[in-house]
Backbone bond lengths (Angstrom), bond angles and torsions (degrees), N, CA, C in turn:
res aa  C-N    CA-C-N  psi(-1)  N-CA   C-N-CA  omega(-1)  CA-C   N-CA-C  phi
1 M - - - 1.445 - - 1.483 113.87 -
2 S 1.337 118.51 124.18 1.475 117.64 -177.09 1.525 110.30 -78.98
3 I 1.299 115.85 155.54 1.441 122.42 179.76 1.528 107.93 -121.22
4 T 1.322 115.57 120.12 1.461 119.53 177.54 1.535 108.36 -106.16
5 T 1.399 110.82 140.62 1.436 119.07 177.08 1.457 113.20 -94.06
6 D 1.331 120.72 133.66 1.398 119.86 179.95 1.528 110.80 -65.24
7 P 1.284 119.36 121.69 1.524 123.21 -170.44 1.570 109.02 -68.57
8 L 1.334 121.84 -8.33 1.404 121.55 178.65 1.531 114.01 -114.77
9 L 1.346 114.46 20.35 1.469 117.53 169.07 1.505 111.73 -68.22
10 P 1.315 120.86 139.91 1.469 118.34 178.06 1.526 112.35 -58.31
11 G 1.250 116.22 140.97 1.393 128.18 -179.45 1.515 114.66 126.16
12 S 1.340 114.92 -159.45 1.483 119.36 -177.89 1.490 112.77 -101.41
13 H 1.278 119.00 143.75 1.468 122.87 -175.09 1.534 107.30 -139.34
14 T 1.385 117.81 157.70 1.379 121.41 170.07 1.535 110.39 -132.91
15 V 1.288 116.16 149.98 1.452 121.07 175.97 1.596 105.64 -143.69
16 S 1.312 115.31 141.24 1.382 121.84 179.40 1.528 111.36 -91.03
17 I 1.368 115.19 122.57 1.509 122.44 -179.27 1.468 108.26 -121.84
18 G 1.364 114.68 114.90 1.422 117.94 -176.96 1.519 115.52 59.97
19 G 1.327 116.43 27.59 1.461 123.26 -179.95 1.450 111.87 80.08
20 V 1.302 122.02 13.27 1.495 125.93 179.99 1.547 105.79 -119.04
21 L 1.310 116.47 134.18 1.502 125.95 -176.90 1.567 104.52 -70.79
22 Q 1.353 120.87 125.10 1.392 127.16 167.76 1.551 106.84 -115.10
23 R 1.368 113.38 123.05 1.402 120.38 178.41 1.584 111.23 -103.71
24 Y 1.306 117.38 141.74 1.394 120.39 174.86 1.496 113.19 -144.39
25 H 1.345 119.66 167.07 1.498 123.07 -169.28 1.541 104.48 -134.55
26 V 1.331 113.09 132.60 1.530 120.38 179.26 1.486 110.18 -114.20
27 A 1.397 116.27 133.47 1.520 120.46 172.92 1.480 105.74 -150.05
28 G 1.344 111.85 151.72 1.511 119.19 173.81 1.529 108.10 92.29
29 A 1.379 111.67 -174.98 1.362 122.88 -177.95 1.565 114.28 -147.88
30 G 1.222 119.13 147.38 1.565 124.58 -177.93 1.456 107.49 123.02
31 P 1.372 119.48 -163.17 1.416 125.21 179.36 1.522 113.60 -50.57
32 V 1.340 121.91 145.60 1.440 122.73 -174.01 1.553 107.11 -80.75
33 C 1.299 114.24 129.60 1.490 120.97 168.90 1.533 112.06 -126.69
34 L 1.274 113.74 114.92 1.476 123.64 -175.08 1.570 103.80 -86.84
35 V 1.363 116.96 131.56 1.494 123.75 -172.16 1.540 105.52 -117.89
36 H 1.282 117.82 120.04 1.479 123.36 171.65 1.507 110.56 -105.51
37 P 1.355 121.46 113.49 1.391 125.99 -174.13 1.618 107.73 -73.55
38 G 1.421 110.39 172.26 1.457 116.73 -176.46 1.583 108.37 -88.88
39 G 1.362 110.83 -157.87 1.439 120.37 178.32 1.542 107.46 133.54
40 P 1.349 112.80 -114.23 1.492 133.74 2.14 1.567 105.08 -72.06
41 G 1.334 110.90 164.72 1.426 115.53 172.83 1.547 118.08 89.41
42 I 1.404 114.22 3.22 1.512 116.34 179.64 1.482 109.43 -102.46
43 G 1.310 116.12 143.58 1.408 123.14 176.75 1.632 110.16 -60.20
44 W 1.300 114.97 144.75 1.473 125.38 -171.02 1.550 109.10 -69.78
45 E 1.351 119.40 -24.96 1.434 113.48 -163.37 1.492 113.21 -69.65
46 Y 1.210 125.99 -15.07 1.468 127.90 175.49 1.533 110.71 -58.26
47 L 1.298 115.97 -26.64 1.500 121.14 -172.79 1.543 115.25 -98.60
48 R 1.351 112.66 11.26 1.517 115.90 178.24 1.516 110.79 -61.59
49 M 1.385 112.28 135.05 1.497 115.15 -172.66 1.525 106.93 -130.74
50 P 1.334 117.07 86.15 1.458 119.36 -174.57 1.498 115.59 -68.18
51 E 1.399 116.99 -29.96 1.392 119.65 172.30 1.492 111.96 -60.48
52 L 1.273 122.04 -46.92 1.411 128.43 -178.46 1.525 111.96 -61.30
53 E 1.318 112.53 -35.25 1.462 121.81 -177.94 1.579 112.09 -62.51
54 R 1.308 113.76 -20.79 1.529 119.28 176.35 1.527 113.44 -71.14
55 H 1.293 115.04 -17.21 1.517 120.83 -176.31 1.516 115.01 -120.65
56 L 1.348 116.39 -24.85 1.458 120.43 -178.46 1.570 111.69 -125.18
57 T 1.254 113.75 155.80 1.516 117.26 162.40 1.522 108.06 -83.82
58 V 1.296 114.48 105.36 1.481 119.89 -174.97 1.495 113.39 -96.67
59 V 1.260 117.68 119.18 1.458 128.25 -178.69 1.469 108.78 -102.06
60 Y 1.305 119.94 103.36 1.425 126.77 173.36 1.484 118.15 -82.50
61 L 1.275 121.88 111.68 1.475 123.55 174.21 1.477 108.18 -69.39
62 E 1.442 114.68 145.94 1.451 122.19 167.85 1.500 101.06 -113.65
63 P 1.299 120.90 94.86 1.502 123.17 -167.50 1.505 109.02 -59.38
64 V 1.364 114.18 149.29 1.398 122.63 179.59 1.527 107.85 -56.02
65 G 1.283 120.93 142.22 1.480 125.57 -178.97 1.518 110.70 94.90
66 T 1.319 115.34 -3.12 1.597 118.31 -178.85 1.568 106.78 -134.63
67 G 1.362 108.82 159.09 1.456 119.92 178.38 1.517 115.06 44.52
68 S 1.384 117.64 -127.67 1.432 123.09 -172.28 1.589 109.39 -95.28
69 S 1.279 120.02 -0.70 1.464 123.89 173.98 1.543 107.60 -69.94
70 G 1.309 117.06 164.69 1.391 122.87 -178.15 1.515 114.62 -74.96
71 R 1.272 117.54 173.41 1.466 121.87 -178.56 1.509 105.60 -114.62
72 L 1.380 116.18 150.81 1.458 120.58 178.25 1.595 105.27 -97.48
73 P 1.300 113.69 159.28 1.480 119.78 -176.03 1.511 117.07 -56.94
74 R 1.234 116.86 -37.23 1.501 122.50 -170.94 1.614 109.12 -134.59
75 P 1.323 112.67 143.54 1.463 113.36 173.77 1.567 117.86 -54.46
76 H 1.259 113.86 -32.95 1.520 119.29 178.16 1.502 111.94 -73.87
77 D 1.303 120.60 -7.68 1.424 119.79 175.14 1.507 115.14 -77.00
78 Y 1.358 114.73 -9.97 1.450 118.23 178.23 1.556 110.73 -86.96
79 R 1.335 112.72 87.21 1.479 119.73 -177.71 1.517 107.19 -120.31
80 I 1.348 115.57 165.30 1.451 119.52 -178.54 1.453 111.02 -65.65
81 D 1.297 121.97 -38.38 1.435 121.75 -179.35 1.506 110.12 -66.60
82 V 1.390 120.05 -29.94 1.427 121.06 -178.60 1.554 108.29 -76.29
83 Y 1.255 117.14 -38.41 1.549 122.72 178.72 1.534 101.69 -61.57
84 A 1.342 119.54 -47.97 1.460 119.14 -177.35 1.557 111.99 -62.61
85 G 1.281 116.44 -32.91 1.484 119.78 175.00 1.628 110.30 -63.29
86 F 1.260 116.75 -42.40 1.468 118.73 176.10 1.477 114.97 -69.26
87 L 1.463 115.26 -34.27 1.444 115.28 172.85 1.487 110.54 -64.96
88 H 1.322 121.90 -36.92 1.396 124.83 -177.49 1.636 108.12 -64.62
89 G 1.328 111.87 -40.84 1.442 116.73 179.55 1.480 111.29 -60.99
90 V 1.289 119.85 -40.55 1.492 124.39 176.91 1.552 109.73 -62.67
91 I 1.326 117.30 -49.24 1.440 123.34 -178.57 1.514 109.97 -56.92
92 E 1.387 116.72 -46.59 1.471 120.63 175.93 1.678 109.92 -58.20
93 H 1.303 109.89 -43.68 1.467 113.91 -178.79 1.484 114.79 -61.20
94 L 1.398 114.17 -37.86 1.510 120.12 -179.52 1.496 109.88 -64.90
95 A 1.304 118.94 -29.58 1.461 125.56 -178.53 1.510 109.76 56.56
96 A 1.349 124.64 31.31 1.350 128.31 168.96 1.542 112.82 -81.40
97 P 1.387 119.61 132.21 1.463 117.50 -179.50 1.553 115.55 -45.03
98 S 1.362 114.55 -41.88 1.454 116.02 179.06 1.572 103.25 -161.96
99 V 1.320 114.86 156.88 1.472 118.68 -172.00 1.576 104.27 -135.62
100 Y 1.320 112.84 156.67 1.465 120.63 164.71 1.494 105.62 -85.82
101 L 1.388 116.45 143.55 1.446 122.26 -178.86 1.557 106.77 -124.48
102 L 1.344 114.14 121.97 1.452 119.70 173.42 1.451 110.61 -114.72
103 G 1.340 116.08 123.12 1.437 122.91 -178.45 1.547 107.41 -116.39
104 H 1.392 114.65 125.79 1.550 116.25 177.48 1.561 107.48 -108.88
105 S 1.363 112.64 132.32 1.449 118.93 177.35 1.505 114.95 55.98
106 H 1.326 117.20 -119.42 1.501 120.70 174.39 1.574 110.16 -57.17
107 G 1.255 114.15 -35.08 1.426 117.29 177.66 1.552 113.84 -64.82
108 G 1.345 112.40 -22.62 1.527 117.24 176.22 1.539 108.12 -73.00
109 F 1.305 120.06 -31.58 1.461 124.23 175.08 1.566 108.00 -59.08
110 V 1.389 113.93 -46.13 1.508 120.72 -174.76 1.498 101.68 -66.25
111 A 1.339 121.89 -47.58 1.422 124.56 179.53 1.471 118.51 -54.50
112 Q 1.257 117.51 -43.32 1.472 124.96 172.87 1.470 110.58 -58.30
113 R 1.323 117.09 -51.55 1.422 117.58 -179.48 1.493 114.98 -61.88
114 Y 1.323 114.62 -36.62 1.451 118.81 -179.48 1.507 109.92 -69.91
115 A 1.405 117.78 -38.96 1.435 118.37 178.01 1.473 116.13 -65.79
116 L 1.334 112.49 -23.27 1.558 118.72 179.26 1.548 106.34 -84.64
117 S 1.242 122.52 -24.26 1.464 126.64 -178.49 1.598 115.74 -95.87
118 H 1.281 113.07 -31.67 1.444 113.80 -175.64 1.587 109.76 -140.32
119 P 1.330 116.86 62.83 1.551 119.15 -177.17 1.458 110.00 -60.81
120 S 1.330 119.89 -36.23 1.431 121.84 -171.25 1.569 113.70 -65.92
121 R 1.289 114.73 -17.51 1.475 118.73 177.98 1.487 114.55 -84.79
122 L 1.352 119.68 -8.39 1.424 123.01 -169.79 1.574 112.36 -110.15
123 A 1.336 115.58 133.10 1.453 122.44 168.15 1.445 112.13 -83.59
124 G 1.318 116.18 -23.65 1.519 119.34 -178.70 1.493 111.65 -178.02
125 L 1.269 115.76 157.63 1.474 120.15 -171.74 1.558 103.06 -127.25
126 I 1.357 115.50 124.89 1.470 122.28 174.04 1.599 110.69 -115.55
127 L 1.261 115.87 109.04 1.426 122.50 178.41 1.528 115.17 -100.69
128 F 1.272 109.54 108.15 1.567 119.42 -168.64 1.427 113.63 -111.00
129 D 1.401 112.78 114.68 1.464 115.92 -178.16 1.473 113.51 50.19
130 T 1.345 116.59 62.71 1.437 117.64 -178.90 1.586 107.40 -142.03
131 S 1.338 116.86 -168.22 1.444 122.87 -175.66 1.533 110.16 -151.76
132 P 1.350 117.74 151.61 1.395 119.69 174.08 1.501 114.30 -85.59
133 V 1.384 117.42 2.87 1.452 117.75 -172.97 1.642 102.79 -157.36
134 T 1.417 113.08 144.87 1.439 122.01 160.54 1.430 112.50 -114.92
135 G 1.261 118.97 -149.58 1.405 117.88 177.71 1.605 114.38 112.51
136 E 1.277 119.47 -171.64 1.427 124.34 -178.27 1.544 113.67 -59.38
137 E 1.254 117.60 -50.16 1.500 122.76 -177.85 1.601 109.67 -62.68
138 F 1.323 110.05 -44.33 1.583 116.83 179.34 1.544 107.45 -57.08
139 W 1.317 118.47 -53.11 1.438 120.43 -175.11 1.534 115.65 -69.33
140 Q 1.326 114.25 -36.86 1.462 121.76 173.80 1.543 112.16 -55.90
141 Q 1.310 112.91 -43.12 1.478 118.83 178.02 1.535 114.16 -67.77
142 A 1.396 115.20 -41.08 1.373 117.66 177.54 1.539 112.93 -67.56
143 L 1.233 116.32 -36.02 1.492 119.50 179.93 1.572 110.44 -71.19
144 A 1.329 113.55 -36.67 1.486 116.99 171.50 1.453 115.02 -62.21
145 N 1.323 116.21 -38.40 1.478 120.03 178.98 1.465 110.84 -71.19
146 L 1.335 121.19 -32.81 1.491 125.27 178.96 1.579 106.03 -69.31
147 Q 1.275 119.07 -41.59 1.373 122.26 179.12 1.672 110.24 -62.25
148 R 1.181 116.88 -40.35 1.501 119.30 175.76 1.533 107.46 -65.89
149 F 1.332 119.03 -42.00 1.404 122.72 -175.61 1.541 107.82 -65.59
150 S 1.342 118.44 -38.65 1.368 121.53 176.92 1.499 119.83 -57.44
151 H 1.328 115.21 -22.77 1.381 124.63 -179.21 1.525 112.28 -90.41
152 S 1.386 113.45 -5.45 1.489 116.00 -171.94 1.468 115.68 -75.50
153 R 1.339 116.70 -23.05 1.491 122.75 178.48 1.604 108.42 -171.36
154 P 1.263 113.66 153.08 1.491 117.61 -170.06 1.579 109.36 -58.94
155 E 1.286 120.40 -31.31 1.561 117.39 -173.48 1.565 106.60 -68.30
156 A 1.365 120.18 -20.26 1.435 120.50 -172.75 1.580 110.66 -93.90
157 A 1.345 118.21 4.17 1.488 116.44 -170.00 1.486 111.61 -64.80
158 G 1.311 125.17 -28.21 1.474 122.87 -173.99 1.481 114.09 -97.49
159 I 1.323 116.63 6.89 1.472 117.40 -171.51 1.522 112.75 -69.17
160 P 1.315 123.62 -41.72 1.490 120.59 179.68 1.481 110.16 -59.51
161 Q 1.374 120.32 -37.07 1.500 119.70 175.65 1.566 112.81 -66.72
162 A 1.372 110.70 -36.69 1.443 112.08 -176.37 1.554 110.82 -70.16
163 F 1.368 115.07 -33.34 1.412 120.25 176.62 1.514 115.27 -61.42
164 Q 1.347 117.20 -35.44 1.512 125.50 177.98 1.577 102.78 -73.86
165 R 1.228 124.21 -41.01 1.420 123.49 -178.14 1.574 110.70 -65.39
166 A 1.360 113.59 -44.00 1.450 115.60 173.26 1.476 115.15 -53.95
167 L 1.342 117.36 -44.05 1.536 119.14 -174.58 1.542 105.48 -70.51
168 A 1.391 118.75 -31.01 1.475 119.45 -178.88 1.525 117.81 -92.47
169 A 1.351 114.00 7.17 1.438 116.97 -177.99 1.467 115.25 -59.50
170 A 1.343 117.02 133.18 1.490 120.31 -179.90 1.511 114.51 -92.76
171 D 1.351 118.92 -9.29 1.417 122.10 -178.20 1.468 112.60 -144.44
172 D 1.309 116.72 164.73 1.540 117.15 -170.85 1.539 109.86 -67.15
173 E 1.299 120.44 -36.33 1.454 123.25 -178.52 1.542 111.59 -61.17
174 A 1.445 114.22 -46.20 1.426 116.57 177.17 1.548 113.14 -65.78
175 C 1.247 112.45 -36.57 1.527 116.81 179.40 1.513 113.31 -65.47
176 T 1.370 112.03 -40.29 1.503 118.80 -179.05 1.595 108.29 -65.95
177 Q 1.425 113.04 -42.67 1.456 111.01 -178.15 1.495 111.35 -69.02
178 G 1.381 119.86 -33.83 1.371 122.34 176.72 1.492 115.25 -59.45
179 I 1.390 117.78 -45.32 1.436 124.16 178.04 1.516 111.04 -61.16
180 R 1.344 115.30 -43.28 1.568 121.57 -176.68 1.587 102.52 -65.37
181 D 1.342 122.22 -39.82 1.413 118.25 -173.69 1.544 111.46 -72.82
182 I 1.330 118.56 -28.40 1.425 118.34 -176.94 1.647 111.84 -93.46
183 L 1.295 114.84 1.16 1.499 119.18 -171.34 1.544 109.87 -57.82
184 P 1.352 124.12 -38.35 1.376 123.21 -177.88 1.562 116.34 -55.17
185 A 1.391 112.91 -30.83 1.483 118.92 -178.04 1.555 110.33 -68.29
186 Y 1.327 118.26 -18.48 1.411 118.92 -178.51 1.561 116.14 -83.14
187 Y 1.307 114.50 0.26 1.421 120.35 -178.37 1.570 109.81 -116.96
188 A 1.315 116.59 153.77 1.481 120.04 170.43 1.486 114.95 -63.68
189 D 1.326 116.01 -35.97 1.498 119.08 179.39 1.524 104.54 -157.26
190 Y 1.231 115.01 82.74 1.477 124.38 -175.94 1.550 108.80 -63.35
191 W 1.389 116.77 -45.78 1.384 119.44 -170.49 1.615 112.46 -71.72
192 A 1.302 116.27 -20.51 1.511 120.64 172.76 1.571 109.99 -66.70
193 R 1.341 118.04 -20.49 1.476 122.90 -176.71 1.512 110.81 -128.80
194 E 1.355 117.12 27.46 1.453 119.78 -171.89 1.529 109.74 -63.21
195 S 1.345 119.36 -36.47 1.470 114.23 -177.05 1.508 113.62 -72.92
196 E 1.403 117.61 -28.38 1.463 121.09 171.38 1.509 112.37 -64.24
197 L 1.360 114.70 -35.62 1.492 120.28 -170.35 1.574 110.89 -92.25
198 A 1.301 116.06 -11.51 1.500 115.99 -175.79 1.454 116.60 -54.76
199 S 1.395 115.13 -38.91 1.492 121.43 -178.58 1.579 110.15 -68.13
200 L 1.318 116.33 -44.04 1.474 121.26 176.23 1.503 108.08 -57.69
201 R 1.350 115.94 -53.73 1.528 118.11 -174.25 1.515 110.79 -59.26
202 G 1.301 117.02 -34.88 1.461 118.18 -175.75 1.598 110.87 -78.66
203 S 1.306 117.54 -25.57 1.413 122.03 178.36 1.524 116.83 -93.10
204 L 1.304 115.54 -15.36 1.449 119.62 -176.91 1.556 108.93 -58.64
205 R 1.359 116.76 136.36 1.493 125.28 178.75 1.468 108.31 -122.25
206 A 1.302 118.19 156.65 1.377 127.16 175.48 1.570 110.85 -148.58
207 W 1.385 115.78 150.07 1.442 118.83 -176.23 1.491 108.69 -125.08
208 A 1.349 114.84 131.33 1.460 120.15 -166.86 1.508 113.80 -70.03
209 D 1.269 124.69 -36.37 1.432 122.15 -171.49 1.564 112.70 -60.88
210 P 1.333 120.37 -44.63 1.502 119.30 178.84 1.609 106.85 -64.35
211 V 1.290 118.14 -40.00 1.390 121.03 -174.28 1.470 110.13 -63.33
212 R 1.340 116.57 -42.58 1.479 124.00 -175.97 1.497 111.69 -84.00
213 A 1.321 122.76 9.17 1.436 127.05 -172.67 1.562 113.72 -60.73
214 G 1.290 116.32 -26.44 1.458 120.67 -177.80 1.578 114.52 59.79
215 E 1.309 111.12 41.75 1.454 119.95 -178.16 1.613 106.55 -59.07
216 P 1.375 115.72 138.80 1.474 119.76 174.78 1.573 110.62 -61.91
217 P 1.353 117.62 156.88 1.446 118.32 178.10 1.531 113.74 -50.76
218 F 1.316 115.05 146.04 1.440 126.02 176.91 1.494 109.86 -90.37
219 D 1.270 121.88 130.60 1.462 121.51 177.06 1.540 108.33 -160.18
220 V 1.323 112.36 109.44 1.504 120.94 174.39 1.573 112.64 -122.55
221 R 1.448 112.64 20.22 1.445 115.60 -179.38 1.560 115.18 -51.93
222 E 1.322 112.18 -39.74 1.481 114.99 -179.13 1.472 113.07 -73.85
223 E 1.302 121.07 -15.83 1.405 126.20 -178.28 1.556 115.58 -97.03
224 L 1.355 115.83 -11.35 1.419 118.33 -175.79 1.554 114.06 -54.46
225 G 1.277 118.29 -33.26 1.464 122.40 -177.36 1.552 109.57 -72.82
226 D 1.282 117.42 -10.94 1.538 120.46 173.53 1.495 111.53 -87.28
227 I 1.347 122.53 -10.07 1.380 120.18 176.20 1.490 113.72 -74.93
228 T 1.262 116.50 113.90 1.479 127.62 -172.31 1.530 115.94 -96.15
229 T 1.312 113.38 -14.59 1.435 123.88 179.78 1.547 112.65 -71.99
230 A 1.380 116.50 133.92 1.518 118.39 172.18 1.488 110.30 -47.71
231 T 1.314 122.80 130.69 1.442 121.55 -175.31 1.561 109.29 -135.36
232 L 1.379 110.15 137.36 1.454 125.19 169.91 1.491 108.18 -112.87
233 I 1.408 117.37 126.88 1.404 125.04 174.90 1.555 110.18 -109.86
234 I 1.333 115.51 128.66 1.478 119.87 178.85 1.506 107.39 -123.01
235 S 1.343 113.97 127.84 1.509 121.86 -177.75 1.580 107.69 -128.53
236 G 1.351 115.12 141.01 1.426 121.46 171.28 1.496 113.71 -89.08
237 A 1.273 120.57 129.33 1.480 121.01 -173.72 1.591 109.93 -64.07
238 H 1.358 119.90 -21.01 1.377 119.81 -175.99 1.524 112.36 -113.78
239 D 1.351 119.46 17.87 1.452 126.81 -178.82 1.488 106.67 -70.61
240 F 1.345 114.78 120.20 1.501 121.39 -177.98 1.502 113.82 -74.36
241 I 1.406 113.02 -26.09 1.448 115.01 -170.16 1.522 115.81 -109.08
242 C 1.313 114.86 -37.06 1.479 123.08 179.49 1.532 109.96 -124.38
243 G 1.274 118.40 50.59 1.495 122.13 -167.68 1.493 110.61 -73.68
244 P 1.406 114.97 -167.87 1.470 119.20 -172.27 1.558 116.02 -63.06
245 R 1.257 113.87 -25.57 1.470 117.37 -176.48 1.578 105.58 -61.28
246 W 1.278 119.38 -43.26 1.435 118.21 -179.61 1.514 114.28 -77.87
247 G 1.336 114.09 -33.50 1.471 115.09 172.02 1.518 113.54 -59.27
248 R 1.274 114.64 -43.49 1.466 117.63 178.86 1.556 113.85 -64.85
249 M 1.276 113.62 -31.67 1.432 118.54 174.10 1.558 111.78 -60.10
250 L 1.375 111.95 -43.65 1.427 115.75 175.64 1.429 112.49 -62.88
251 H 1.387 117.58 -45.89 1.403 121.74 -177.98 1.472 113.89 -62.27
252 E 1.302 121.00 -31.90 1.478 124.21 175.43 1.468 111.12 -74.97
253 G 1.370 122.97 -34.30 1.361 124.80 -173.21 1.542 115.36 -86.71
254 I 1.313 116.10 -27.10 1.529 120.61 -176.69 1.544 110.86 -90.46
255 P 1.277 121.25 118.11 1.450 118.70 -176.90 1.518 113.70 -57.91
256 D 1.396 110.65 131.20 1.480 115.81 174.83 1.438 117.18 62.99
257 A 1.376 119.19 19.19 1.451 123.89 178.19 1.487 113.79 -66.70
258 Q 1.289 122.13 150.17 1.399 127.65 173.07 1.591 108.87 -98.90
259 F 1.267 116.35 149.86 1.458 120.53 -178.18 1.470 111.20 -138.16
260 L 1.405 111.95 130.46 1.490 120.25 179.85 1.553 108.02 -123.25
261 L 1.294 117.69 126.46 1.454 120.70 178.00 1.551 103.43 -108.14
262 L 1.343 116.65 120.56 1.463 122.78 171.18 1.534 111.01 -89.41
263 E 1.349 109.87 105.77 1.401 114.07 -171.74 1.522 118.97 -68.01
264 D 1.321 115.34 -20.48 1.555 117.68 -178.81 1.453 109.78 -110.72
265 S 1.315 123.38 25.24 1.444 124.65 -177.27 1.483 114.90 -121.73
266 G 1.288 115.49 155.71 1.468 122.27 172.49 1.595 106.55 -100.13
267 H 1.300 112.71 -120.96 1.452 119.46 -175.52 1.578 109.43 -94.24
268 M 1.332 120.06 4.68 1.403 121.50 -173.81 1.468 110.93 -132.47
269 G 1.363 117.69 54.97 1.475 120.77 -176.94 1.497 116.40 -63.24
270 H 1.326 120.42 -19.80 1.396 124.13 179.73 1.565 109.37 -69.15
271 F 1.313 115.99 -27.40 1.494 123.27 175.04 1.568 111.78 -92.06
272 E 1.385 115.56 -45.80 1.394 121.94 -174.82 1.538 113.66 -71.78
273 Q 1.265 120.65 -40.46 1.458 123.74 177.94 1.545 108.27 -132.58
274 P 1.306 117.33 68.81 1.536 117.43 -173.34 1.410 113.55 -69.90
275 V 1.416 122.18 -26.02 1.520 119.29 178.59 1.383 109.92 -72.28
276 A 1.350 123.90 -44.76 1.438 125.20 -178.28 1.482 110.54 -72.17
277 F 1.252 120.17 -33.44 1.439 124.77 173.92 1.556 109.92 -61.18
278 T 1.340 114.72 -60.57 1.416 116.89 -178.03 1.418 118.01 -62.46
279 S 1.381 117.64 -35.23 1.482 120.90 176.85 1.496 112.14 -63.77
280 A 1.289 116.04 -38.45 1.586 118.02 176.29 1.496 112.27 -64.13
281 I 1.329 118.36 -42.01 1.406 121.27 178.49 1.572 110.16 -69.99
282 R 1.259 119.51 -38.14 1.488 121.69 174.88 1.490 111.32 -57.04
283 R 1.356 116.90 -47.93 1.452 122.07 178.98 1.523 108.94 -61.68
284 F 1.350 115.26 -41.73 1.470 115.39 -175.93 1.476 113.15 -70.25
285 T 1.354 117.63 -36.02 1.461 119.41 175.90 1.551 115.51 -92.24
286 C 1.306 115.73 3.05 1.523 123.50 174.97 1.520 109.59 55.53
287 T 1.395 114.90 48.89 1.411 116.81 174.66 1.543 107.00 -123.81
């Protein structure tokens, strides 16, 4: 007699998708919300949301190319459509009639692509600190914001250079060190909470292949009107990379979308303003 494990039991799970191991982690209770972290190439743990787990069954993806998930043959295999394919494989594996999908940062690109391709599988879409477009203007603005941030206090002076090193890292160790070096820029006021964040910063890991993939610019601006899934957009007012400009672009383009601006957050509103963040998602999911 075969024994099957409930794919939504709390804990860590693996599923083979196209012969590649995909790992995910389940916590909490309530409606199912699949979470795709950012990066690419960043460990999923930074996005843990214990407050949300009190109201939803949160399924955290560990994207391919990171952690205990499998690796793809070539760096350029790490593309948004590929990540969306693995996301679909997990949703199929969970066998839930429909799920909420939360995409953070680069994970928000994946979530947009998935919502355009598989709207019938989604109960709702949560786009958290992300954008409908990348490319030259997007990166110029991010780098200009980093330069301004680097002048905000002495500890931040080397962050723009560390950002460039992280993007150019040729191995996992160098990539991890670069991400740890630039972590303060992702918060509205990292140093006010440095003691809280020291453990996260010390344990954060990154993998070079997805980061170095050289993915072409992402741009779904002309397709936003085709997103039919109920959508909540969350932006941090002090987010240097996916700030309110890009969130409002999503809000204007997606029919009937809701928009929340977290006034005291950077790129990590789930940590910086957890009450406002969780309350908005609870209202959106009606839990």
